[in-house]
C-alpha positions as CSV (number, residue, x, y, z in Angstrom):
1,M,0.0,0.0,0.0
2,T,1.0,3.6,-0.5
3,E,1.5,4.2,3.2
4,Q,4.3,1.7,3.3
5,H,6.5,3.5,0.8
6,H,9.7,5.1,2.1
7,Y,10.7,8.5,0.9
8,P,14.3,9.8,0.7
9,W,13.8,12.7,3.1
10,P,12.6,13.2,6.7
11,D,8.9,14.0,7.3
12,A,7.9,17.7,7.1
13,S,10.9,18.7,4.9
14,A,11.4,21.8,2.8
15,T,14.1,22.5,0.2
16,G,15.1,24.9,-2.5
17,V,14.9,24.5,-6.3
18,G,18.6,25.4,-6.8
19,S,19.7,28.9,-7.7
20,W,20.5,31.6,-5.2
21,P,21.3,35.3,-5.3
22,G,24.9,36.6,-5.1
23,E,28.3,35.3,-6.0
24,D,29.7,34.0,-2.7
25,P,29.5,30.2,-2.4
26,D,30.6,30.2,1.3
27,E,27.7,32.5,2.3
28,A,25.2,30.7,0.0
29,V,26.1,27.2,1.4
30,R,26.1,28.4,5.0
31,T,22.7,30.0,4.6
32,V,21.1,27.1,2.8
33,L,22.4,24.6,5.4
34,G,21.1,26.8,8.2
35,E,17.7,27.4,6.6
36,L,17.1,23.9,5.3
37,P,18.5,21.4,7.9
38,D,16.4,18.5,6.8
39,L,16.9,18.7,3.0
40,P,19.6,21.3,2.0
41,H,20.7,21.7,-1.6
42,L,23.9,22.8,-3.2
43,P,23.1,26.4,-4.2
44,E,23.8,27.5,-7.7
45,L,25.0,31.1,-8.3
46,P,24.2,32.0,-11.9
47,A,25.1,35.7,-11.4
48,R,28.7,34.5,-12.0
49,A,30.0,34.3,-15.6
50,S,29.4,30.9,-17.3
51,R,27.3,29.8,-14.4
52,D,23.8,29.7,-15.9
53,M,22.1,26.4,-15.9
54,I,23.6,25.3,-19.2
55,G,27.2,26.5,-18.5
56,R,27.1,24.9,-15.0
57,T,26.3,21.4,-16.4
58,G,28.3,22.1,-19.6
59,G,31.4,22.1,-17.4
60,L,30.6,18.5,-16.4
61,L,30.4,17.1,-19.9
62,V,33.2,14.6,-20.8
63,D,34.9,15.0,-24.2
64,F,32.1,17.3,-25.4
65,P,33.5,20.8,-25.2
66,V,31.2,23.8,-25.5
67,E,31.7,27.6,-25.3
68,V,29.7,30.8,-25.2
69,Q,29.0,32.4,-28.5
70,P,26.9,35.6,-29.1
71,S,23.9,33.4,-29.7
72,G,24.4,31.1,-26.8
73,W,26.3,27.9,-25.9
74,R,27.8,26.0,-28.9
75,V,29.8,22.8,-29.5
76,V,33.4,23.5,-30.3
77,D,36.5,21.4,-31.2
78,S,38.4,21.8,-27.9
79,P,37.7,23.1,-24.4
80,G,38.2,26.8,-23.9
81,R,38.1,29.3,-21.1
82,D,34.3,29.2,-20.6
83,V,34.3,25.5,-19.6
84,A,37.5,26.0,-17.6
85,R,35.9,28.7,-15.7
86,A,32.7,26.7,-15.1
87,T,34.8,23.8,-13.9
88,S,36.8,26.0,-11.6
89,L,33.7,27.6,-10.1
90,M,32.1,24.2,-9.5
91,S,35.2,23.3,-7.6
92,Y,34.8,26.4,-5.4
93,D,31.2,25.5,-4.7
94,L,32.1,22.0,-3.7
95,D,35.0,23.2,-1.5
96,A,32.4,25.4,0.3
97,L,30.0,22.5,0.7
98,A,32.7,20.3,2.1
99,E,33.8,22.9,4.6
100,H,30.3,23.9,5.9
101,A,28.7,20.4,5.6
102,H,31.6,18.6,7.4
103,G,30.1,15.8,9.4
104,F,26.7,16.2,7.7
105,Q,24.4,13.2,7.9
106,G,21.2,13.1,5.9
107,A,19.5,13.9,2.6
108,L,21.3,16.5,0.4
109,K,20.1,17.6,-3.1
110,I,22.3,18.6,-6.0
111,Q,21.1,19.8,-9.4
112,V,22.1,19.3,-13.0
113,A,20.5,20.4,-16.3
114,G,19.0,17.4,-18.0
115,P,20.0,16.0,-21.4
116,W,17.0,17.3,-23.3
117,T,17.3,20.9,-21.9
118,L,21.0,20.8,-22.9
119,A,20.1,19.5,-26.3
120,A,17.5,22.2,-26.8
121,S,19.9,25.0,-25.6
122,I,23.3,24.1,-27.1
123,E,24.0,24.8,-30.8
124,L,25.9,22.7,-33.2
125,R,28.7,24.3,-35.2
126,S,26.1,25.0,-37.9
127,G,24.2,27.2,-35.5
128,Q,21.2,24.8,-35.4
129,R,20.1,23.4,-32.0
130,L,21.7,20.2,-31.1
131,V,18.4,18.5,-30.5
132,S,17.8,18.5,-34.2
133,D,20.6,15.9,-34.8
134,R,19.9,12.4,-33.5
135,G,23.5,11.4,-33.5
136,A,24.6,14.5,-31.6
137,R,21.8,13.9,-29.1
138,R,23.2,10.4,-28.5
139,D,26.7,11.7,-28.0
140,L,25.6,14.4,-25.7
141,A,23.5,12.0,-23.6
142,E,26.5,9.7,-23.2
143,S,28.9,12.5,-22.2
144,H,26.3,14.0,-19.8
145,L,25.8,10.6,-18.1
146,E,29.5,10.1,-17.6
147,G,29.9,13.6,-16.3
148,V,27.0,13.5,-13.9
149,L,28.1,10.3,-12.4
150,A,31.6,11.7,-11.9
151,H,30.0,14.7,-10.2
152,V,28.0,12.5,-7.9
153,A,31.1,10.6,-6.9
154,D,32.9,13.9,-6.2
155,V,30.1,15.2,-4.0
156,R,30.0,11.9,-2.1
157,R,33.7,12.1,-1.5
158,R,33.4,15.5,0.0
159,V,30.2,14.8,2.0
160,P,30.4,11.1,2.7
161,G,27.5,11.1,5.2
162,A,25.0,12.5,2.7
163,R,22.3,10.6,0.9
164,L,22.3,12.3,-2.4
165,L,19.3,13.4,-4.4
166,V,20.1,14.4,-7.9
167,Q,17.6,16.8,-9.4
168,V,17.6,16.7,-13.2
169,D,16.3,20.1,-14.4
170,E,14.3,19.8,-17.6
171,P,12.5,23.1,-18.2
172,S,12.7,22.6,-22.0
173,L,11.2,19.1,-22.0
174,P,7.7,20.3,-23.0
175,A,9.1,22.2,-25.9
176,V,11.1,19.2,-27.1
177,L,8.0,17.0,-26.9
178,L,5.7,19.5,-28.6
179,G,8.0,20.6,-31.4
180,S,7.8,24.2,-30.4
181,L,11.6,25.0,-30.4
182,P,12.4,27.6,-33.1
183,T,15.0,26.8,-35.8
184,A,18.2,28.8,-36.1
185,S,16.5,31.3,-38.4
186,G,13.7,31.8,-36.0
187,Y,11.1,31.3,-38.8
188,G,10.4,27.7,-38.3
189,R,10.0,25.1,-35.6
190,L,12.1,22.0,-35.1
191,P,10.2,18.7,-35.2
192,A,9.1,17.1,-32.0
193,V,11.3,14.4,-30.6
194,D,9.6,11.0,-30.3
195,R,8.4,10.4,-26.7
196,V,10.0,7.0,-26.8
197,H,13.4,8.5,-27.4
198,V,12.9,11.1,-24.7
199,E,11.8,8.6,-22.1
200,G,14.5,6.2,-23.0
201,A,17.3,8.7,-22.5
202,L,16.0,9.8,-19.2
203,R,15.5,6.2,-18.1
204,V,19.2,5.4,-18.8
205,L,20.2,8.4,-16.7
206,F,17.8,7.7,-13.8
207,E,18.7,4.0,-13.7
208,A,22.4,4.9,-13.6
209,L,21.9,7.4,-10.8
210,D,19.9,4.8,-8.9
211,D,22.6,2.2,-9.4
212,A,25.1,4.7,-8.0
213,G,23.1,5.0,-4.8
214,A,21.6,8.4,-5.6
215,V,18.0,9.3,-5.8
216,P,16.9,10.6,-9.2
217,V,14.6,13.6,-9.1
218,A,12.9,15.1,-12.2
219,H,12.2,18.8,-12.1
220,C,10.0,20.7,-14.6
221,C,7.9,23.6,-13.3
222,S,6.1,24.2,-16.6
223,A,2.3,24.0,-17.0
224,G,3.0,21.3,-19.6
225,A,5.3,19.2,-17.4
226,P,5.1,15.6,-18.7
227,I,4.4,14.0,-15.3
228,D,3.6,10.5,-16.6
229,L,6.7,10.4,-18.8
230,M,9.0,11.5,-16.0
231,R,7.5,8.9,-13.6
232,R,7.8,6.1,-16.2
233,S,11.4,7.2,-16.8
234,G,12.3,6.1,-13.3
235,A,12.3,9.4,-11.3
236,R,11.9,8.6,-7.6
237,A,10.6,12.1,-7.0
238,L,9.0,14.9,-9.1
239,S,9.6,18.6,-8.6
240,L,6.7,20.6,-9.8
241,D,5.0,24.0,-9.4
242,A,2.0,23.4,-7.2
243,L,0.3,26.5,-8.4
244,L,0.1,25.0,-11.9
245,L,-1.5,21.8,-10.9
246,D,-5.2,21.6,-11.4
247,R,-7.8,18.8,-11.7
248,D,-6.4,17.8,-15.2
249,H,-3.3,16.7,-13.4
250,D,-4.9,14.7,-10.6
251,E,-4.8,11.3,-12.3
252,M,-1.1,11.7,-13.2
253,V,-0.1,13.0,-9.8
254,G,-2.2,10.3,-8.0
255,T,-0.6,7.6,-10.1
256,A,2.8,8.8,-9.1
257,V,2.0,8.9,-5.4
258,E,0.5,5.4,-5.6
259,A,3.8,4.2,-7.1
260,G,5.7,5.7,-4.2
261,V,7.1,8.7,-6.1
262,G,7.7,11.6,-3.8
263,L,6.7,15.2,-4.7
264,I,8.6,18.4,-4.2
265,L,6.0,21.1,-4.7
266,G,6.7,24.8,-5.2
267,V,4.4,26.9,-3.1
268,V,6.4,30.0,-2.2
269,P,6.9,32.9,-4.7
270,S,10.5,33.0,-6.0
271,L,10.6,36.7,-6.6
272,D,10.1,39.8,-4.5
273,G,7.1,42.0,-4.7
274,T,3.7,41.6,-6.3
275,R,4.2,43.3,-9.6
276,A,2.6,41.2,-12.3
277,D,5.1,42.4,-14.9
278,A,8.2,41.4,-12.8
279,R,10.5,39.2,-14.8
280,P,13.8,37.6,-13.7
281,S,16.8,38.2,-15.9
282,P,17.7,35.3,-18.2
283,A,21.3,35.7,-16.9
284,T,20.3,35.2,-13.2
285,A,17.4,32.9,-13.2
286,R,16.4,29.4,-14.6
287,G,15.1,30.5,-18.0
288,P,13.6,31.6,-20.1
289,L,16.2,30.0,-22.2
290,R,17.2,31.5,-25.6
291,G,14.6,31.3,-28.2
292,G,11.8,30.2,-25.9
293,T,13.2,26.9,-24.9
294,G,12.5,27.5,-21.2
295,H,9.2,27.1,-19.3
296,P,6.9,30.0,-18.8
297,R,8.0,32.1,-15.8
298,R,5.9,32.3,-12.7
299,T,6.0,35.7,-10.9
300,P,4.5,36.9,-7.7
301,S,1.0,38.2,-8.2
302,A,-2.4,38.3,-6.5
303,R,-2.4,34.5,-7.0
304,F,0.3,34.1,-4.4
305,P,-0.8,34.1,-0.8
306,R,1.0,36.3,1.7
307,M,4.3,34.7,2.8
308,S,3.5,35.6,6.4
309,D,0.8,32.9,6.4
310,P,2.3,29.5,5.8
311,A,-1.0,27.8,6.1
312,A,-2.4,29.8,3.2
313,T,0.8,29.2,1.2
314,V,0.3,25.4,1.3
315,D,-3.5,25.5,0.7
316,P,-2.9,24.4,-3.0
317,V,-1.1,21.3,-1.8
318,R,-3.8,20.5,0.8
319,E,-6.5,21.0,-1.8
320,L,-4.7,18.7,-4.2
321,W,-4.3,16.0,-1.5
322,N,-8.0,16.2,-0.6
323,R,-8.9,15.7,-4.3
324,L,-6.6,12.7,-4.6
325,G,-8.1,11.1,-1.6
326,F,-4.9,9.9,0.1
327,T,-4.7,9.7,3.9
328,P,-3.7,12.9,5.6
329,D,-0.9,11.3,7.6
330,L,0.9,10.5,4.3
331,L,1.0,14.1,3.2
332,S,4.0,15.4,5.1
333,R,5.9,12.2,4.3
334,A,5.3,12.2,0.6
335,V,5.5,15.9,-0.1
336,V,8.4,18.4,0.3
337,T,7.7,22.1,0.1
338,S,9.8,24.6,-1.9
339,P,9.8,27.9,-3.7
340,T,8.1,27.8,-7.1
341,C,11.4,28.3,-8.9
342,G,15.0,29.2,-8.4
343,L,15.8,32.3,-6.2
344,A,18.6,33.9,-8.2
345,G,16.4,36.7,-9.2
346,A,15.3,37.6,-5.7
347,S,16.9,39.8,-3.1
348,P,18.9,37.9,-0.4
349,E,16.3,38.9,2.1
350,H,13.4,37.5,0.1
351,A,15.4,34.3,-0.6
352,R,15.9,33.6,3.1
353,A,12.2,34.5,3.8
354,A,11.1,32.1,1.0
355,L,13.1,29.2,2.5
356,D,11.7,30.0,6.0
357,T,8.1,30.1,4.6
358,A,8.7,26.8,2.8
359,R,9.9,25.2,6.0
360,S,6.9,26.6,8.0
361,G,4.6,25.3,5.3
362,A,6.0,21.8,5.6
363,R,5.2,21.9,9.3
364,V,1.6,22.9,8.5
365,L,1.3,19.9,6.2
366,R,2.3,17.7,9.1
367,D,0.2,19.4,11.8
368,E,-2.8,20.5,9.8
369,P,-3.0,18.3,6.7
370,R,-6.7,18.8,6.1
371,G,-6.7,22.6,6.2
């Protein structure tokens, strides 16, 4: 039965999506460990050069060099300074993690861009998106798999007491599946990739992570997140924007919960203020990626409850759970609360408040699951 499933985090946990404001890895790691003691994550600092989501994971690729061109990241013949810088900054991040997480025991989440978001964002030498070339997609997936596993091993050496959750960020997955990615000219659209191929590549990655003793987590906070596909691919947890889940998603979410898949649900606004026209900079937030490859951005608006009321913040989660009909005592075990997206575009004050609200909301799900 569902109640017998074991989840890879303590009850009433909260976490962050990944990105964080600023450029100081020591301060970022120290803050996240302090604010999220039950499920901290390795903070990403995209304000630094070459540290957007693509560059960060691009530095992990094995024998697949990329560099920044005026139009974005592109495959090149040999590694250059962009990848060298990304690799160096990752080392600084892991040094900070090793120092501040010394002796840490428990669940720890790290994040990497997924193979399909990379394929949708990196250009071939011709200028066309890599996702358009089946052979290049295969080579990228193999390089990505090798690099991610080496990264997992590196983190484990530095924090040996951690149980690693590896969040695979796939904001471009809906665009890949729907065939909505623009061509290099911008006048056309690339064909959709067959769902069998998409699912197969993710399954290989998730199975390898599972074999390495890590917990694969699929993250896509788009309204079109392919929940069933991510579950079938072997993700042990799904990270989604709770404010985008409605009754049309109930069956897919319910099937995942029945299968023992955990949920990381975004409930706290990731940006400051309430202006409906607020937008994070592409250089400092997770998307939108060049040419519309990213997911639609969520911004604080009247739809967001006041962060001072954690109970109101998690109402969408409690309403979802009531519709699904699962027992209330399962809620705080199966669900982790988080901001709706990365926090790189927020002020440091808002970022800390967002994590505090997520943590308070998790306690509400434990103590008042029915609302």
